[in-house]
C-alpha positions in Angstrom: 47.2 19.2 13.2 44.3 20.9 11.1 42.6 18.8 8.6 43.4 19.0 4.9 41.1 20.8 2.7 40.1 18.2 0.0 37.1 20.1 -1.6 37.3 22.2 -4.7 37.3 26.0 -4.6 37.7 28.5 -1.5 36.6 27.7 1.9 33.4 29.4 2.7 32.7 31.6 5.3 29.5 31.9 7.3 28.3 34.8 5.4 29.0 33.2 2.1 27.1 30.1 3.0 24.0 32.1 4.2 24.1 34.4 1.1 24.4 31.4 -1.5 21.5 31.1 -3.9 21.0 27.4 -3.5 17.4 27.4 -4.4 16.5 24.8 -7.1 13.3 24.3 -8.9 12.1 21.9 -11.7 8.9 21.9 -13.9 7.0 18.6 -14.1 4.7 17.8 -16.9 1.5 16.2 -15.5 -0.7 15.4 -18.5 -3.5 14.1 -16.3 -3.7 17.4 -14.6 -3.6 19.3 -18.1 -0.3 21.1 -17.6 3.0 21.4 -15.6 3.7 21.6 -11.9 6.5 23.7 -10.6 8.4 22.0 -7.6 11.1 23.5 -5.4 13.7 21.7 -3.4 13.1 22.0 0.5 15.1 24.0 2.9 16.6 22.1 5.9 13.7 23.1 8.1 11.2 22.1 5.5 12.8 18.8 5.1 12.9 18.1 8.8 9.2 19.0 9.0 8.2 16.7 6.3 10.2 13.8 7.7 8.6 14.5 11.2 5.3 14.6 9.6 5.6 10.9 8.3 6.8 9.5 11.7 4.4 7.8 14.2 4.7 6.8 17.7 7.6 7.7 20.3 10.8 6.7 21.3 12.0 3.2 20.2 8.3 2.6 18.8 8.4 5.0 15.9 7.8 4.1 12.6 7.4 5.5 9.1 3.6 6.4 8.4 3.2 6.7 4.6 -0.5 7.9 4.8 -0.6 10.8 2.4 3.3 11.0 2.4 3.3 11.8 -1.3 0.6 14.6 -1.0 2.4 15.9 2.0 5.5 16.6 0.1 3.9 17.9 -3.0 1.9 20.3 -0.8 5.3 21.6 0.6 7.2 21.7 -2.8 4.8 22.9 -5.4 5.1 26.4 -6.1 3.8 29.2 -8.7 5.8 31.4 -10.7 6.5 33.8 -8.0 7.8 30.9 -5.6 4.9 31.0 -3.6 3.3 27.5 -2.2 0.4 26.6 -4.4 -1.2 24.4 -1.7 -1.7 24.9 2.2 -1.3 22.2 4.5 -5.1 21.8 4.5 -4.9 20.5 0.9 -3.1 17.3 1.9 -6.1 15.1 2.0 -7.8 16.6 -1.2 -4.3 16.2 -3.1 -4.0 12.6 -1.8 -7.3 11.7 -3.7 -6.0 12.8 -7.0 -4.4 10.4 -9.6 -1.6 8.2 -7.9 0.3 8.3 -11.4 0.3 12.1 -11.6 1.0 12.5 -7.7 3.9 10.0 -8.0 5.3 11.9 -11.1 5.6 15.1 -9.0 6.5 13.5 -6.0 9.5 11.8 -7.7 10.9 15.3 -8.9 10.3 17.0 -5.3 11.9 14.0 -3.8 15.0 14.3 -6.0 15.1 18.1 -5.2 15.0 17.4 -1.7 17.5 14.7 -1.3 14.8 12.2 -0.2 16.0 9.0 -2.0 15.3 5.4 -0.6 18.7 5.6 1.2 17.5 8.8 3.1 14.3 7.2 4.3 16.1 3.9 5.3 18.6 6.1 7.3 15.7 7.9 9.0 14.2 4.6 9.8 17.4 3.2 11.2 17.9 6.3 13.2 14.6 5.9 14.9 16.0 3.4 17.5 19.2 5.4 18.2 17.7 8.4 19.9 18.2 7.9 23.8 16.0 10.9 24.5 13.0 9.3 22.6 12.8 12.7 20.7 13.0 13.3 17.0 15.5 16.3 17.4 13.5 18.4 15.0 12.4 21.8 16.1 
């Protein structure tokens, strides 16, 4: 017996899902930097990449490495008016040396748009010991 459709709206097809405009942005006022930073939500691939970048160790010896974690996310999420990334990956260290208060403000909004809340990080940590292959599963 097929399950019941309990969601609202029409059942989405592959094409409808892939064509959906699900790109979200928000502007964050950063007075310490003298203006506003636009951040975007991450794609699934970008979120996986971010999560992989804050993990250290292998197999059951994996742990969350918070070194420059805020700067890493802001580097991935900060965009200009055209939707292009403002920072390159090489900017993580330099951005990590900026005001913690300003960086936190931008990180908080980027985290919200990416669905990275405390529960998501706790789930990531809990799953570290449950992978029998010792592999992160991210491509």
